[in-house]
C-alpha positions as CSV (number, residue, x, y, z in Angstrom):
1,M,-56.3,-2.1,-7.7
2,A,-53.5,0.2,-6.6
3,N,-54.3,3.5,-5.0
4,M,-52.6,5.9,-7.5
5,G,-54.4,9.0,-6.4
6,V,-52.7,12.4,-6.1
7,D,-53.3,12.5,-2.3
8,N,-51.6,9.1,-1.9
9,L,-48.7,10.2,-4.0
10,K,-48.3,13.4,-2.0
11,N,-48.4,11.5,1.3
12,N,-45.7,9.1,0.1
13,L,-43.4,12.0,-1.1
14,S,-44.0,14.5,1.7
15,N,-40.9,13.6,3.7
16,P,-38.0,12.5,1.4
17,A,-34.7,11.6,3.0
18,R,-32.2,14.4,2.7
19,T,-28.7,13.9,1.3
20,F,-27.2,16.3,3.8
21,L,-28.4,14.5,7.0
22,W,-25.8,11.8,7.6
23,D,-22.9,11.0,9.9
24,V,-19.8,8.9,9.8
25,L,-18.6,7.1,12.9
26,I,-15.4,5.2,13.3
27,P,-15.7,4.1,17.0
28,I,-12.2,2.6,17.2
29,P,-10.0,4.4,14.7
30,V,-6.6,2.8,13.9
31,G,-3.5,4.9,14.5
32,D,-3.5,8.3,16.1
33,G,-6.9,9.5,14.9
34,D,-10.0,10.0,17.0
35,S,-13.6,9.4,16.2
36,V,-14.6,13.1,16.6
37,T,-12.1,14.2,13.9
38,Y,-13.5,11.8,11.3
39,Q,-17.1,12.4,12.4
40,I,-17.0,16.2,12.3
41,R,-14.7,16.7,9.3
42,A,-16.5,14.2,6.9
43,Q,-17.8,16.4,4.2
44,S,-19.2,14.1,1.5
45,S,-19.8,10.4,1.3
46,E,-22.0,7.8,-0.5
47,I,-24.4,5.0,0.2
48,L,-22.8,1.8,-0.8
49,A,-23.6,-0.2,-3.9
50,R,-25.0,-3.7,-3.5
51,G,-25.5,-6.3,-6.2
52,N,-25.1,-9.8,-7.3
53,E,-22.8,-11.2,-10.0
54,I,-24.6,-13.0,-12.8
55,I,-24.1,-16.7,-13.5
56,T,-25.1,-17.9,-16.9
57,I,-26.0,-21.6,-17.1
58,P,-25.8,-22.8,-20.7
59,Y,-28.4,-25.3,-22.0
60,K,-28.0,-27.0,-25.4
61,A,-28.1,-24.4,-28.2
62,T,-30.0,-21.7,-26.2
63,A,-28.8,-18.6,-24.6
64,G,-29.1,-20.4,-21.3
65,I,-30.6,-19.1,-18.1
66,R,-29.2,-16.5,-15.7
67,V,-29.2,-16.8,-12.0
68,A,-27.9,-14.6,-9.1
69,G,-24.3,-15.3,-8.2
70,K,-22.0,-14.0,-5.5
71,L,-23.0,-10.9,-3.5
72,N,-20.8,-7.9,-4.1
73,Y,-20.7,-4.3,-2.9
74,G,-19.5,-2.6,-6.0
75,D,-15.8,-3.2,-5.6
76,N,-16.0,-3.3,-1.8
77,T,-14.8,0.2,-1.5
78,W,-16.3,3.3,0.1
79,D,-15.2,6.9,-0.6
80,C,-15.4,9.8,1.9
81,T,-14.1,13.3,1.7
82,F,-12.7,15.0,4.7
83,V,-12.0,18.7,5.3
84,E,-8.6,19.6,6.8
85,G,-7.9,22.3,9.4
86,E,-4.6,24.1,10.2
87,D,-4.2,21.6,13.0
88,K,-3.5,18.9,10.4
89,K,-5.6,16.3,12.3
90,V,-7.1,14.6,9.3
91,F,-3.8,14.1,7.5
92,D,-2.2,12.8,10.7
93,A,-5.0,10.4,11.4
94,I,-5.0,9.0,7.9
95,F,-1.2,8.8,7.7
96,S,-0.9,7.1,11.0
97,W,-3.6,4.5,10.0
98,Q,-1.8,3.9,6.7
99,Q,1.5,3.5,8.6
100,K,-0.1,0.7,10.7
101,I,-1.0,-1.1,7.4
102,V,2.5,-0.7,5.9
103,D,5.2,1.4,7.5
104,N,6.9,3.5,4.8
105,V,10.4,3.1,6.4
106,A,10.3,-0.5,7.7
107,G,8.2,-1.9,4.9
108,V,6.0,-4.0,7.2
109,G,2.8,-3.5,9.1
110,V,0.6,-5.0,11.7
111,G,-1.7,-7.9,10.9
112,D,-5.2,-7.3,9.5
113,P,-7.0,-7.7,12.8
114,L,-5.0,-4.7,14.0
115,Y,-5.6,-2.4,11.1
116,K,-9.2,-3.2,10.3
117,T,-12.1,-1.6,12.2
118,D,-15.8,-1.1,11.7
119,V,-17.2,2.1,10.2
120,Y,-20.8,3.3,10.5
121,I,-22.8,5.5,8.2
122,T,-25.9,6.9,9.9
123,L,-28.7,8.6,7.9
124,Q,-31.0,10.9,9.9
125,K,-34.5,12.3,9.7
126,V,-35.0,16.0,9.9
127,S,-35.9,15.5,13.5
128,G,-32.4,14.1,14.2
129,E,-33.6,10.5,14.7
130,T,-31.8,7.7,12.9
131,F,-33.7,6.0,10.1
132,M,-30.9,3.9,8.6
133,K,-27.5,2.8,9.8
134,L,-25.0,0.8,7.8
135,K,-22.0,-1.0,9.3
136,M,-19.0,-1.7,7.1
137,K,-17.1,-4.5,8.8
138,G,-13.4,-4.8,8.6
139,A,-12.8,-1.4,7.0
140,W,-9.3,0.0,6.3
141,I,-7.9,2.9,4.4
142,S,-6.7,1.8,0.9
143,N,-6.0,5.2,-0.6
144,M,-5.8,8.9,0.1
145,G,-6.2,10.8,-3.2
146,K,-4.1,13.7,-4.4
147,T,-5.0,17.2,-3.2
148,T,-4.4,20.0,-5.7
149,L,-2.9,23.2,-4.2
150,Q,-3.1,26.4,-6.2
151,Y,-2.7,30.1,-5.7
152,G,-5.8,31.2,-7.7
153,T,-8.4,29.8,-5.4
154,D,-9.5,30.1,-1.8
155,E,-10.6,26.5,-1.4
156,T,-10.1,24.5,1.7
157,I,-7.9,21.4,1.7
158,K,-9.9,18.2,1.3
159,Y,-8.7,14.6,1.3
160,S,-10.6,12.0,-0.7
161,V,-10.2,8.7,1.2
162,T,-11.1,5.3,-0.2
163,F,-11.8,2.6,2.4
164,C,-11.9,-1.1,1.6
165,F,-14.2,-3.4,3.7
166,D,-15.2,-7.0,4.1
167,S,-19.0,-6.8,4.3
168,V,-21.9,-4.5,5.1
169,E,-24.7,-5.0,7.6
170,D,-27.9,-3.0,8.3
171,A,-27.2,-1.9,11.9
172,S,-30.4,0.1,12.2
């Protein structure tokens, strides 16, 4: 019989993981960016989705059976929002990475081994120790979203960046 007592429940919930204790590391950024810019200015992110496609195997006149199919990570994208400073480091880093993928003047870019890199998301305990680390292999910037500018607010400039990647590993 399971131990469903109040004390057991309190012990299991006494130290939940916090959504604000995380870090992004791009150890070898592409273009003119540096790891510290991405790491310090990452403001919001997400833990990646993971699932399996469904394969339905028909059998005679029945609804058939369903089995797990190909592994997917949502749509193999990861979103992260970065805060800009007046030094324009985030924009320059993202723009130069995108220029490596496809140069906006020449119309060509470098091959995928040169524009892909690994990205790490590290989740931390309150003590600062790592309890989970995910490695996105073969990541690259696929999109930098629009940023609205308006006189009526005192908001900081933020860039929502979508990365594509090949696969995810638990690097803990």
